[in-house]
N, C-alpha and C positions, 0 to 999 in steps of 0.2 A: 710307197706312195701309189695311189690309184693311177692307172694309165690314162684316165679320162678327166677326173676332177682336178682342177688347178686352183680354183678360187672358192672360198666358203664364206657366205654371208650368214651372220647370225642376227636374229632379232634380239631385243633387250629384255623387256618385261615379260616374264613367263618363261624365259629361256636362260638368261644369265642372272636374273634376280627375280624375286617375288615382290610385286609392287602394290598389292592391295592393303598392306599394313596401315597406311595412312588413313584410308577410309574406315577400316576396322577400329582404329584408335579413336577417330572422330565420333563414330557411332557410340562407342563405349563411353567416352567422356561426356557425350551429350544425351546419354540414355535414349538413343534412337535406334531404330532398326538399320542394319547395314544396307538393306535394300533401298532405303530412302536416299542414301548417299550414292548408291549405284545408279539410281534413276537419274539424278542430276549429272553424274559423271557421263552417262551415255548421251545425254542431251547436248553436252558442250565439248566433249573430248576431242572430236574431229576438228572443231574450230581452234582449240588450243594447239593441237598437233600441227595444224596448217600455219600457225603463227599469226592467225587472225585475232586471237585473244591471248592475253598474257596469263600465266598461272595465277597471279594475284587477282585478276579479274574473275577467274574461275572460283577462287575462294569466296569472293563477294557474292557470286551466284549461289554457292552453298549456303552462305549466311542468310541471304535474302529469302531464298525459296524454302529453306528449312527452319528459319527463325532462330538461328544460333546466336549465342552470346560469346562464344569462344573468340579470343583475339589472337590472330596470327599475322605477324608483320611481313613475313616472307614465306609464302605458301610453298614455293619451290624447295626451300630449305626444309620445311616441315615434311613435305611429301617425300623427299629423298632420305630424310632421317629414318623413315619407316620402311625402307627397302631392305630386303634380306638376300644376300648373295646365294646362288645355287652352286655349292662348292664343286659338284661333279662337273658342271659346265665349265667352270673356271679352270679346273684341272685339264679338261679336254682341250680348251682353247690354247692353253700354254703348251700342251703337247703338240698340237697341230701346227703351231708356228714354225716348227722345224721342217715341215714338208709342203706347206700350202700358204697361199696368200689368204689373209683373213680380213674380212670387212664386216661392217655393221649396216643393217638396213632397218630403220626403226621409225615408228610413229612416236614422236617425242616432243616435249614442251620446251620452249625457249629457256635457255639458261640452265637446263637440267644436266646436259652432258658433262660439263666441267665438274659439276658437283658429284656425279656418280663415279667419275674417275678418281677424284680427290678422296671420296669416302670408301673406295675399294669395292664398290658394287659390281664393277666389271674389271676384267683383266687389264692391267696397264701395260699394253704392248704397242708396238708400232703397227697400227692398222693400215692396210693398203688402201682402204676407202671407207669413209664414214658418211652415209647418206641419212641426214636428219630431216624428217618431214617439215619441221618448223623453219628450216632454212631454204627448202626448195618449193614450198607451197603446195605440195601434193602429199597425199596419204595413201598407204596401202588400204585397199587393193587396187588403186588407180594405176593404169598401165604406165603412166609417165614416170612414176617413181622407180619402177622396175627397169625401165629403159635407161634412166640415168645411172642406175646401179650397174647395169650391163655395160654401158659405155665406159664407166669408171674402171671396171674390172679388166678391160682390154684383153679378154679371152672370149672364146666362142660360147654361145648359150649352153651347150651341152657339157661345158667344162666348169659350170657353176653349180654349187650345191647351196641351197637355202634352207635354213633351219628356223622354223617359227612355231608358235604354240596355237595358232589359229588356222584352221583349214581354209577359210575363205581368203586368207592372205597368201596361202600357198597356191591357190588355183591359178592365178595370173602367171605366177612363176612357172607352173606346169605348162601352161599354154605357150609360153615363150621358149620352152625347151630346156628349162633348168631341171636339175635333179632336186627333189625336195624331201624333207623329213618333218613330220609333225611331232613336235616336242611336247612331252607330258611333264609339267612341272611337279606333279604329284608322284611321278615315277622316273626321276631323272637318270637313274642308273640304267634302266631299260632303254631310254632314249639315246643315251651315250653309246650303249651297245649297238643300237641300230645305225647310228652315224658311223661308227667304226666298221660295221659290217659293209656299208656302202663303199667306204674308202679302201677297204682291204679285200 
């Protein structure tokens, strides 16, 4: 085990699972461009992640703004049905539980966490801390959510490693003195190799 790192926070989407399958499926089913859905996603994602808007309300925005006829009674269920686990990450997390405290730090929608555990999209382990944006009212890259995560870890800033797939979400962690790794969901084996390199 590393002499320095004691606590590892993982992001979810883009690190432990691929999450854009729902938008890709909607685009295909409605004969629309994926970019149409991505545009609406970017407009409202932060609000849903803060808990200011429910996932079903986001679906109504998709329907209204894109003129869709598709009927979805539970968008969170549909959304998570189209997640795909990144198996290399799952293997890594299960391996690291033997030597490190593992936590999650994520921008996430209300009601989604229990579904992704149940559906096997993330490792079902005893996480030392789970910081969900929808529960705390802050989103990455706002400093407050990192401060909450740091406090929950009960270790020094330089004893935390944070793994995320977005560089702008790592920058605040860098400023706070955490170690960071930019995860590439298109090359997970290389990203896992980099994480192991830092830890060993």
